[in-house]
C-alpha positions as CSV (number, residue, x, y, z in Angstrom):
1,M,13.9,0.6,-86.1
2,R,11.2,-1.0,-83.4
3,N,8.4,-3.1,-85.9
4,V,5.2,-2.1,-84.6
5,T,1.8,-3.6,-86.3
6,P,-1.2,-2.3,-85.9
7,K,-3.9,-3.2,-84.0
8,Q,-6.3,-5.7,-84.9
9,K,-9.9,-4.6,-85.2
10,Q,-11.5,-6.9,-82.5
11,K,-15.1,-8.2,-83.2
12,S,-18.1,-7.6,-80.7
13,P,-20.3,-10.7,-80.1
14,E,-23.4,-10.4,-81.5
15,P,-26.0,-10.3,-79.2
16,T,-28.3,-12.9,-79.5
17,E,-31.4,-11.2,-78.4
18,A,-32.6,-7.9,-77.8
19,P,-32.0,-6.4,-74.4
20,N,-35.8,-6.1,-73.1
21,P,-36.4,-2.2,-72.9
22,S,-37.8,-2.5,-68.9
23,S,-35.0,-4.5,-67.5
24,V,-32.7,-1.3,-68.6
25,S,-31.7,0.6,-65.8
26,L,-32.7,4.8,-67.3
27,R,-30.5,7.6,-66.6
28,P,-30.5,11.4,-66.5
29,K,-28.3,12.6,-69.6
30,S,-27.7,16.0,-67.4
31,E,-28.2,17.6,-64.0
32,K,-30.7,19.3,-65.0
33,E,-32.5,16.6,-66.1
34,A,-32.2,15.2,-63.0
35,S,-33.9,17.7,-61.1
36,I,-37.0,17.9,-63.6
37,G,-37.4,14.3,-62.7
38,M,-37.1,15.4,-58.7
39,L,-39.8,18.1,-59.5
40,A,-42.0,16.0,-61.3
41,H,-42.4,13.9,-57.6
42,L,-42.1,17.5,-55.0
43,L,-44.3,19.5,-57.0
44,T,-47.5,17.2,-56.3
45,T,-46.9,17.8,-52.3
46,L,-48.4,21.5,-53.4
47,S,-51.5,20.1,-52.8
48,W,-50.6,19.7,-48.6
49,F,-50.7,23.5,-49.0
50,G,-54.7,24.3,-50.1
51,L,-53.7,23.8,-54.0
52,P,-56.3,20.8,-55.5
53,L,-55.6,18.8,-58.1
54,V,-51.5,20.0,-58.2
55,N,-50.6,16.0,-56.9
56,L,-52.2,15.3,-60.5
57,V,-51.7,18.4,-62.7
58,A,-48.1,19.2,-61.7
59,P,-46.3,15.5,-63.0
60,L,-48.5,15.6,-66.1
61,V,-47.1,19.3,-66.6
62,I,-43.4,18.1,-66.7
63,W,-44.4,15.0,-69.1
64,A,-45.6,17.1,-71.6
65,A,-43.8,19.5,-71.6
66,C,-40.6,17.2,-71.5
67,R,-41.8,14.9,-73.9
68,N,-39.7,15.0,-76.8
69,K,-36.8,15.6,-74.6
70,H,-35.5,14.3,-71.2
71,P,-36.4,10.5,-71.3
72,F,-35.8,10.5,-67.7
73,A,-38.1,13.3,-66.5
74,V,-40.3,12.2,-69.2
75,D,-40.4,8.4,-66.9
76,Q,-41.1,10.1,-63.3
77,A,-43.3,12.5,-64.1
78,K,-46.0,9.1,-65.2
79,E,-44.5,7.5,-62.0
80,S,-44.9,10.3,-59.9
81,L,-48.9,10.8,-61.4
82,N,-49.6,7.0,-61.6
83,F,-48.6,6.9,-57.5
84,Q,-50.4,10.1,-57.6
85,L,-53.5,8.9,-59.2
86,T,-53.4,5.5,-57.1
87,M,-53.5,7.5,-53.4
88,T,-56.4,10.0,-54.6
89,V,-58.2,6.6,-55.8
90,A,-57.4,5.2,-52.2
91,I,-58.6,7.7,-50.1
92,L,-61.7,8.0,-52.3
93,I,-62.7,4.6,-51.4
94,S,-61.2,4.9,-47.9
95,T,-63.8,8.5,-47.2
96,A,-66.6,6.4,-48.7
97,L,-65.8,3.4,-46.2
98,V,-65.8,6.1,-43.5
99,P,-70.0,5.5,-42.6
100,V,-68.7,2.5,-42.8
101,A,-68.8,1.6,-38.7
102,G,-65.7,3.6,-39.2
103,I,-63.5,1.3,-41.4
104,G,-62.3,4.1,-43.6
105,A,-61.0,6.1,-40.4
106,I,-57.6,4.4,-40.4
107,P,-56.7,4.4,-43.9
108,L,-57.4,8.3,-43.7
109,M,-55.4,9.5,-41.2
110,V,-52.8,7.6,-42.5
111,L,-52.8,7.6,-46.8
112,P,-51.3,10.9,-46.5
113,F,-48.1,10.5,-44.6
114,V,-47.8,7.4,-46.6
115,N,-47.9,9.6,-49.3
116,L,-44.8,12.4,-48.3
117,G,-43.3,10.1,-47.1
118,L,-43.3,8.3,-50.7
119,V,-42.9,11.3,-52.7
120,F,-39.8,12.6,-50.2
121,V,-38.1,9.3,-51.0
122,A,-38.6,9.4,-55.0
123,S,-37.5,12.8,-55.3
124,I,-34.2,12.3,-52.9
125,K,-33.8,8.8,-55.3
126,S,-34.9,10.5,-58.4
127,N,-32.5,13.7,-58.0
128,K,-29.6,11.4,-57.8
129,G,-30.9,10.3,-60.9
130,T,-31.8,6.4,-59.9
131,A,-34.8,5.7,-61.4
132,Y,-37.7,5.7,-58.5
133,R,-40.3,2.8,-58.4
134,Y,-42.9,3.7,-55.7
135,P,-44.9,0.2,-54.2
136,W,-48.8,-0.6,-54.5
137,T,-48.5,1.5,-57.2
138,I,-51.2,0.5,-60.3
139,R,-49.6,2.4,-63.7
140,L,-52.6,3.0,-65.7
141,I,-49.9,5.3,-68.0
142,S,-47.5,3.5,-69.3
């Protein structure tokens, strides 16, 4: 007969500090949540097709609808809304600067393409389950 000894319980080391929530990587719990996060970015492009302010309303609706159910989607909706607010302010400032020796004309030509490119990058990353952070964004909503 073989002598079998019960496994001893191993104590895990006590953490010295609580993890910083901003350093913890947020991941979607399901493919559905990742898809909703992607839509928070992608739906903002509907403003290119004559639907004014949908770039601000779409992420806001997703944020409100998923508030208690999908933390990843809520995070991506907030990020998308912050970026769209930043882009809206940049376009308004550029428009105001056009009469001043045409200073705002170049940003007005470049900003829409930067917006579109970054939205597509964010959509792809979000759909793959990576929480995307836009560069040059004023984070008004946290």
